[in-house]
C-alpha positions as CSV (number, residue, x, y, z in Angstrom):
1,Y,24.3,-198.0,-40.5
2,N,24.1,-195.0,-38.1
3,V,27.2,-192.8,-38.7
4,L,27.7,-189.4,-36.8
5,I,29.6,-187.1,-38.9
6,G,31.3,-184.4,-37.1
7,A,34.7,-182.7,-37.1
8,I,37.6,-183.9,-34.7
9,E,40.3,-181.3,-34.4
10,V,43.7,-182.7,-33.1
11,T,47.1,-180.8,-32.8
12,G,50.4,-182.3,-34.2
13,F,51.2,-183.8,-30.8
14,E,47.8,-185.2,-30.7
15,A,48.2,-186.9,-34.1
16,A,51.5,-188.3,-33.4
17,F,50.8,-189.7,-29.8
18,G,47.3,-190.0,-29.6
19,T,44.3,-189.0,-27.6
20,E,41.1,-190.8,-26.3
21,N,39.6,-190.2,-29.8
22,T,42.7,-191.3,-31.9
23,D,45.4,-193.9,-31.5
24,A,49.2,-192.9,-31.8
25,N,50.4,-192.9,-35.3
26,F,54.2,-194.0,-35.8
27,M,54.4,-192.5,-39.2
28,V,53.4,-189.2,-37.8
29,M,55.8,-189.7,-34.9
30,L,58.4,-190.4,-37.5
31,A,57.5,-187.3,-39.5
32,Y,58.4,-185.0,-36.4
33,L,61.3,-186.7,-35.3
34,L,63.5,-187.0,-38.4
35,P,63.9,-183.4,-38.5
36,V,65.1,-183.4,-34.9
37,A,67.6,-186.1,-35.8
38,G,68.6,-184.3,-38.9
39,G,69.3,-181.3,-36.3
40,V,71.3,-183.7,-33.9
41,M,73.5,-185.0,-36.9
42,A,73.9,-181.1,-37.9
43,L,75.2,-180.3,-34.5
44,L,77.5,-183.1,-34.2
45,A,78.9,-182.4,-37.8
46,A,79.5,-178.8,-36.3
47,L,81.6,-180.4,-33.4
48,M,83.6,-183.1,-35.5
49,G,86.9,-182.3,-37.2
50,E,87.3,-185.7,-39.3
51,G,84.3,-187.3,-40.8
52,R,82.1,-184.1,-40.9
53,R,81.0,-185.1,-44.2
54,V,79.2,-188.2,-43.2
55,F,77.4,-186.4,-40.6
56,N,76.2,-183.7,-42.8
57,F,75.1,-186.5,-45.5
58,V,73.0,-188.2,-42.7
59,A,71.6,-184.7,-41.6
60,L,70.4,-183.9,-45.0
61,A,68.9,-187.3,-45.4
62,G,66.9,-186.7,-42.2
63,F,65.9,-183.2,-43.1
64,V,64.8,-184.5,-46.6
65,A,62.8,-187.6,-45.4
66,G,61.4,-185.3,-42.6
67,A,60.3,-182.8,-45.0
68,I,58.6,-185.1,-47.4
69,M,56.7,-187.2,-44.5
70,L,55.7,-183.7,-42.9
71,F,53.6,-182.8,-46.2
72,M,52.3,-186.6,-46.2
73,I,51.0,-186.4,-42.7
74,P,47.2,-185.8,-44.1
75,Q,47.7,-189.3,-46.0
76,F,49.0,-190.8,-42.9
77,M,45.8,-189.9,-40.9
78,A,43.2,-190.9,-43.2
79,W,40.9,-193.6,-42.5
80,N,38.0,-195.4,-43.8
81,L,34.6,-195.6,-42.0
82,G,32.8,-198.6,-43.6
83,E,32.9,-199.0,-47.4
84,S,31.9,-195.6,-48.7
85,I,33.1,-193.1,-46.0
86,T,36.6,-191.9,-46.1
87,V,37.8,-189.4,-43.7
88,E,40.9,-187.2,-44.9
89,P,42.2,-184.4,-42.9
90,K,43.2,-181.4,-44.4
91,M,46.6,-179.6,-44.3
92,L,47.0,-177.5,-41.1
93,P,49.2,-174.5,-41.0
94,G,51.3,-176.2,-38.3
95,V,52.6,-178.7,-40.5
96,I,53.6,-176.0,-43.1
97,Y,55.3,-174.1,-40.3
98,A,57.3,-177.3,-39.3
99,A,58.1,-177.9,-42.9
100,I,59.9,-174.5,-43.6
101,P,62.7,-174.9,-41.3
102,T,63.0,-178.5,-42.2
103,I,63.5,-177.5,-45.7
104,L,65.9,-174.7,-44.8
105,G,68.1,-177.1,-42.7
106,A,68.1,-179.3,-45.7
107,L,69.3,-176.6,-47.8
108,T,71.9,-175.5,-45.2
109,Q,73.1,-179.3,-45.6
110,V,73.3,-178.8,-49.2
111,L,75.6,-175.9,-49.0
112,L,77.6,-177.4,-46.3
113,L,78.4,-180.6,-48.4
114,V,79.0,-178.4,-51.6
115,K,81.3,-176.2,-49.7
116,S,83.3,-178.8,-48.0
117,E,84.6,-180.5,-51.2
């Protein structure tokens, strides 16, 4: 076997939607889209009068699932080359920067759910 060992650097957008070197990854797309969906649900909860609690709960679920999946992006992108070589990407600062507002959004939704009782 001839194996070329090198480094491929990809951004979060490239990891989710693919490049000429990598394929699109649905789980990475979902990790980035769940916090967006949680934010939309939180906005709808702020605009709703009745039923606000349901939207807050769905927003909380989106934020929590998104935060967990953001930290799992390196596992989603790991792949095997042959039987003995495994490529595992490192956690990049961009993922951590994306997870911080997601966690803050989840904490805000928890506060709103507790306050609304």
